[in-house]
Every structure is written in C-alpha cells, then in structure tokens.
Residue, then its C-alpha position, 0 to 999 in steps of 0.5 A: m427231096a420227097l419224103s416216103p409215104v410211110v414216113i409221112q404216115a408215121a408223121q401223121v400219128l406222131t403229130v397227133a400224139v405230140f401236139a394233142p396235149f399242147v392243144s388241150g393246154v392252149l384251150a385250157k388257158i383260153e377257157a380260163l382267161g374267158q372266165g377271168r382267171r389266170g389259168p394253167r400254163v400252156l405246157q401243163p398237160y405235159y408236166d402232168l403226164v410226166k408227173l403221173l408216169r413217176k407215180e405208183i400204180l394202185v390196183p383195186e382188189p376186185a380188178s382183173w388184167v382188163f383194168l391194166v390193159a384197158p388204158a393202153l388199148a384205148v390209146a392204141c385205138f385213138l392213135t389208129v384213127p390218124i392212119l385212116i383220115p387226112v391229117l397232113t396230106s390231101y392225097p391218100l397214104p398207103l394205109g389210108i384206104m384200109g377203112d372208111i369214116l365209119a371204120g374210124g368211128f368203130v375204132l374210136s368206139l372200141g377205145g371208149f368201150a375198153l375204158a368203160l369195161g376197165s373202169a367197171e372192173t374196179g367194183s367201185p360205184y362211181p366208175q361203174l356209174g360213169s361207165s353205165r352212163a357213157m355206154t347208155f348215151g353212146a348208144l343214143i348218139e351212135p345212130a346220129i353218127l351213122f346218119v352223118t356218115f351215110t349223108v356224107a357218102l350220099t352227097t360226095g359219092t364216097d365214104l373214104p375220108y380222103a375222097e370226102g375232103d377232096a369233094v369239099r375242096a373241089s366245089l364250094a357249092q358242095a361245101l355250102s349245100p344245105a345237106h352238107v351244112l346240116v351234117m357239119v352242124a350235127f357232127f359238131l354237136v357229136v364232137l361236143n358230146d364225145t369230148g365231154r363239153i358243156p352242155v353234155e358234161t363239164h370236164a372240170s366238175t367234181l360233182e359225181l351226180g352229173m359226171i360221165d367220162e370223168a367218173r370212169t377215171m377215178e380208180w386209175s392212178g400213176p402211169l395208167l391214169a397218164l394213159v387215160r388222160f393222154g388218150s382223152m387228149v388224143k381223142q379230142f384232137v382226132l375228132y377235131v381233125i375229122l371235123i376240120d379236114v373231112f367235113t368243114a375246112p379241108w384246106g391247108l393240107a400238103g399236096s406234095r411229099s416235100p418236108g416244107a409242105i408237110g411242115l406247113a401242114v402241121v402248122a395249119l392243122i394246129g391253127k385250125a384245131l385251136a380255132v375250132g377248140t376256141v369255139f368249144t371253149l366259148i360254148d363252155n363259158s357261155f352255157s350251163k350244163l344240161r341236167l342228166f335226164k335232159l341229155t336225151e333231148f340234146m342227142a335226139a336233136v343231133f339225130l334229127l339234124a342228121v335225118l333232116a340232112v338225109m331227107v334234104d339230100l334225097a329231096g334234091l335240095g342239097 
C-alpha cells in the first residue's frame, strides 16, 4: 500500500511537531549526565508544555495584539519549513518545490522577527534588550547564511533542498569536496548560533547581561509561553534536519511511499538528530560562553568560512 504524497507531507510536519520536544528532552538528559547531574526526565518538555497550557495568560499593560499573536505566528513559520525540506523522503513532495533553501531561511527569520517584535511590545527592559541583541546578531549572521546558500547552489547546481540532498547522495566526492566541507562547518556554526548554544549563549543561564533569546521570553506566560518554548524546540529540530538531510548526511530517507519505509525514515531521522544534538551538548559542556562583545568575532569567522567556500569553488578546488 502506497501512501498519498499529501499524507506523507503532513507526516513530515507532524514528525517535527511531535518529536521536537522529545529530542530536546533527550539532549537535556545527555547534557546533564555529562555534567555529573541526574538531569530531568526525557519526557519533561511534554509535561512542561501541558503545565503551561493550564496556566493563566498575563499581558503587560503596554502590550498590544502583536504580543498575543507573535508566538502563534512564530510556531506557524517554524512548522512551514518542514514542507520545503527533505524530512522523511528523498523524493520531492507536492509542496516541496514551493521554495528553495533561501526561502526556508527567510521563513525561519520571519518567525524570529515575530518573537522579537512581540517581546518589544511589553515595554520591559530585558525583553527589549534581548530583542535588540537578537536582531543585531541576526543581521551579522545572515550574510554568512546567504553565502552558505550560494555556495551550495554553485557546487550542486541547484538551490532546492531535495536536489541538494540528491547531489550529496549521488557522489561521495561531492560530499567530501573542500567547498562542501567548508559549507558544512559554516552551517554547523550557524546552527550553534541560532539554537542558543555555547559559545554564543547558554540556554540554562539566568544572567541578564549575557542573555539573548532567553531574554525575549520573560514576559510571556501560560499558553503563550508554551507556544514560545514549543517554537524554540521546533526551530532547533528543523535546523538539525537541514544540517543533516541537506548538507551532511542525507541518507536513511524513504525512497518509496510505503508505510514501512516512512516509519524507518522517522526512526533514522530521530537517530541522526540525536547524534548531531549530542555533538552540540558536548560543545556546551566543553567550552565557556564568549563575552557579548566577542560574539562579533565568532560571527565574522562563520562569514569568512562561507566566503572561503565560495572562493575554493570558484577556483576549481571543490
């Protein structure tokens, strides 16, 4: 029995939505064990979301309707990206050709902008500070993302995520070419930045002087805070999927529409996401957070790696 492409496309979005908290819970457990702590339960993110959904919503007096709409808009943006990228299948689905990898990046950025705008509506100093920092550092990292996109388009001849994954699977030489390796490293550092990991930010810190993304969530409460945290988990999972199934290891995807192949693809995706996430937790436990004014140097390094990848490809060394 072959599943309908529409059903498979819906399954891609549901896979990301359902298992994003699970991936976050497992990684939190691994990080705690690496620090010698017992850590939370693997399913703790689900319990936290349910608890927040039962609480009351408190709205700051200066806030407008933007404050209420922003979390839902951010989640909608983050769940739109799985429609455009190879999550479970190696073949493109009906809506998979609506946008290229750059369009997916714009949708992710729109979600981040909605959160920044909503938190700035509160009038509180710390959310506004976090929004300002997020937009400032986002403007610094976006040129690197553009260069990563252009380099992959140059090396593979396309900027469609499914076709980029096909190009990597088709040739081991392509996957290990100098330009592609530089692109993978650059995008790895981009994910490090966008998921709020050390050395950019420590997601477990409560020190306001160095907070960026975490500072933006201080004024949301109840179901709105549940949406914000759920959106953060979804965004992390989506970035892992792009890193894995487009740039690094686009293997284990379903090549047919049978339920068995789709089920195996779900298991393979979660395994690969946990493997990549474990690397990020090891970095979290092995390094210290950079000082805020040093983050520009980190982002400059990411940009230079992306530029170097373009130069290597244009020089014919890729």
